[in-house]
C-alpha positions in Angstrom: 113.8 89.6 67.5 114.5 92.2 69.7 115.7 91.1 73.1 114.5 91.9 76.3 116.4 94.8 77.0 115.4 96.1 73.2 112.1 95.4 74.5 112.3 97.3 78.2 113.8 100.0 76.2 111.2 100.2 73.3 108.4 100.3 75.7 106.4 103.7 76.2 106.3 104.5 79.9 105.4 107.5 81.6 107.7 107.7 84.9 110.9 105.7 84.0 113.2 105.8 81.3 115.0 102.3 80.4 118.7 103.1 79.0 121.0 100.9 76.8 124.5 102.3 77.9 127.0 99.7 76.6 126.4 96.4 78.9 125.0 98.5 81.5 120.7 99.2 81.8 120.3 102.6 83.3 116.8 102.8 84.5 115.5 106.0 85.9 112.8 107.1 88.2 112.0 110.6 86.5 109.2 112.3 88.3 111.2 115.3 89.7 108.1 117.3 90.8 107.3 114.9 93.3 110.8 113.9 94.3 110.3 110.8 92.6 107.4 109.7 94.8 105.6 106.0 94.2 102.4 105.7 92.9 100.4 103.0 91.3 101.2 103.5 87.6 106.0 103.6 88.6 105.0 100.7 90.7 103.8 98.6 87.8 106.2 100.1 85.6 109.4 99.4 87.6 107.8 96.1 88.0 107.5 95.5 84.2 111.1 97.5 83.2 112.5 94.7 85.7 111.1 91.7 84.7 111.8 92.5 81.1 116.1 93.2 81.8 116.3 90.6 84.2 116.2 87.8 81.4 118.4 89.6 79.0 122.3 87.9 78.6 123.9 90.5 77.6 123.5 92.9 80.1 126.3 92.5 82.6 124.7 95.3 85.5 120.9 97.6 85.7 121.9 101.0 87.5 119.0 102.4 89.0 118.9 106.6 89.6 116.5 109.3 90.5 116.0 112.3 88.5 116.5 115.9 90.0 117.0 116.8 93.9 115.9 113.8 95.4 116.2 109.6 94.6 112.6 108.9 96.1 110.6 110.6 98.3 108.7 107.3 99.3 105.1 107.2 98.6 102.6 110.1 96.5 100.4 112.0 98.9 97.7 112.0 95.8 98.1 108.1 95.7 97.9 107.5 99.7 95.4 110.4 99.7 93.5 107.3 97.2 94.0 105.3 99.6 91.8 106.2 102.3 88.7 105.2 100.6 89.6 101.5 99.8 88.6 98.3 101.4 91.0 96.6 103.1 90.6 93.7 100.5 91.7 96.4 98.3 94.3 97.7 100.3 95.9 94.3 100.6 95.7 94.0 97.0 98.2 97.6 96.4 100.4 96.3 99.1 101.3 93.0 96.7 100.7 95.7 93.9 104.2 97.3 95.4 105.9 94.5 97.3 105.5 92.2 93.9 107.6 95.2 92.7 110.1 95.1 95.0 111.0 91.6 94.5 111.0 91.9 90.7 114.2 94.1 91.7 115.0 92.1 94.4 115.3 88.8 92.5 116.3 90.1 89.4 119.3 88.6 87.7 121.3 91.0 87.0 123.2 93.3 89.5 121.7 96.4 90.7 123.2 99.6 91.6 121.3 101.9 93.3 122.8 105.4 92.6 120.8 107.5 96.0 121.1 111.4 95.8 119.0 113.9 98.2 116.0 111.7 100.3 115.5 107.8 99.5 112.8 107.7 102.3 110.0 105.5 103.3 109.9 103.4 100.1 112.4 104.7 99.2 114.7 103.1 101.1 113.0 100.3 100.4 114.3 100.7 97.0 117.8 100.9 99.1 117.5 97.3 100.4 116.7 95.9 97.0 119.8 97.5 95.1 123.4 94.3 95.4 124.9 97.8 95.7 123.7 100.8 96.9 126.1 104.2 96.5 125.7 107.2 98.3 126.4 110.9 97.9 127.6 112.0 101.4 124.5 114.3 101.9 122.0 111.5 101.3 119.3 111.3 103.9 117.5 107.9 104.5 114.5 107.0 106.8 111.7 104.0 107.7 109.7 106.9 108.2 106.0 105.2 107.6 104.6 105.4 111.1 105.1 109.0 111.0 101.7 108.9 109.2 100.4 106.1 111.6 101.3 102.7 109.5 104.9 100.9 109.0 107.6 99.5 106.6 105.6 96.4 106.5 105.7 96.2 102.5 109.6 96.8 103.0 110.6 94.8 105.7 110.5 91.8 104.1 113.8 93.0 102.0 114.6 95.6 104.7 115.4 93.0 107.8 117.4 90.7 106.0 119.8 93.5 104.8 120.5 95.7 108.0 119.7 93.5 110.7 117.1 92.9 113.1 118.5 95.0 116.1 118.6 98.6 113.3 115.5 98.0 112.2 113.9 98.0 115.2 115.0 101.2 116.5 114.9 102.4 112.8 110.9 101.3 112.3 110.3 102.6 115.9 111.8 106.4 115.0 111.2 107.0 112.3 113.4 109.0 112.4 116.0 109.9 109.0 119.5 109.5 108.8 122.6 110.5 106.9 124.5 108.2 104.7 127.4 107.3 107.7 124.4 105.7 109.2 123.5 104.1 106.4 127.1 102.6 106.0 127.0 101.1 108.9 124.1 99.2 109.1 125.2 97.4 105.1 122.4 100.0 103.6 124.8 101.6 101.9 127.6 100.2 100.1 129.7 103.4 99.0 129.2 107.2 100.0 130.8 109.4 97.1 131.0 113.2 97.0 127.6 114.3 95.5 129.3 115.9 92.2 131.9 112.3 91.9 128.5 110.2 92.2 128.6 109.4 88.5 132.4 108.5 88.5 131.7 106.1 91.7 128.8 104.5 89.9 131.1 103.8 86.3 134.1 102.7 88.8 131.7 100.3 89.8 130.6 99.0 86.6 134.1 98.9 86.1 134.7 96.2 88.2 132.0 94.3 87.5 132.8 94.4 83.7 135.6 92.2 84.8 134.0 89.1 86.0 132.4 86.8 84.1 128.8 87.6 83.7 127.6 84.2 84.7 129.6 84.3 87.9 128.5 86.8 88.5 124.5 85.6 88.5 125.0 82.8 90.1 127.2 85.1 92.7 124.1 87.1 93.5 121.7 84.0 93.5 124.3 82.4 96.6 124.6 85.5 98.3 120.9 86.0 98.0 119.5 82.6 98.7 122.3 80.7 100.9 121.2 81.1 104.7 117.6 80.8 103.6 119.1 77.0 102.8 119.6 73.6 105.1 123.2 72.4 105.4 122.7 69.6 103.2 121.2 72.1 100.6 123.4 74.9 100.6 126.2 71.7 100.1 124.8 69.9 97.0 123.4 73.9 95.9 126.9 74.9 96.0 128.5 72.1 94.9 126.1 71.9 91.8 126.9 75.2 91.0 130.8 75.6 91.4 130.6 72.3 88.5 128.4 74.1 86.5 130.4 77.2 86.0 133.5 75.2 85.6 132.5 73.4 82.7 130.9 76.2 80.8 132.9 77.6 78.0 132.7 81.0 80.4 134.4 79.1 83.3 137.3 77.0 80.8 137.4 81.0 79.3 138.4 82.6 82.3 140.5 79.5 83.6 142.5 79.5 81.0 143.3 83.8 80.6 144.3 83.2 84.6 146.7 80.7 83.4 147.5 81.8 80.6 148.5 85.4 82.0 145.6 86.9 79.6 142.5 89.0 79.9 139.7 86.7 79.1 137.5 87.0 75.9 134.2 88.2 78.3 135.9 91.2 79.8 133.7 94.8 79.6 135.0 98.2 79.8 131.7 100.1 77.6 130.0 101.5 80.3 
């Protein structure tokens, strides 16, 4: 039976491309004519793709890319226009679908790397917030610009605030100002900055780092970093002890420790990025 990544790649997407490269899946927002802005179809396709990719243990990482000059310019004008005729309940359902899409990326079991060029505005900055590692071009621009439309970054706030902190969120949500990659780096929305013509090289270098690590260990590390602060002290004590014990007795953990002691490369090291 085809694995989940094969199923994700074989689906007929209208606004996405999903491509397997070695141990990595590249998911490309493919609406460059509207700067990869969200509409209902793109939201649904992203949710479907990340659900399909998350359960595939042959994957080591996912790269999220925007085709063209801009990563993602937020909401599509036609999609926003349609919401003018929605009832309150219909707007709630619409927002929940978007929330579920962000959650599918945020809860994906594999590391998600955001490759960001040009504009990442509104929901585009929300996508950056749900990526584990964000690599931005020097000239990338970010912004929580929803208040300029008389609304607010409500749906993405549940992902943005834990990433950048309440202080930065309060200032940037209120002003709706656009800010550069250096400020995004300072507040934790971005992790690395590269020249625009070296952005792919920076992504590949990060993938090579991930490829040196045990896949199960990486997935456990992502889960710990994401959830540990939500646990009580006793819950964290029990969960972390169980996690390290599970990994130490696993075939991957046994191989990794033996390889370290024997001064050799572990069998699961990957370089096919």
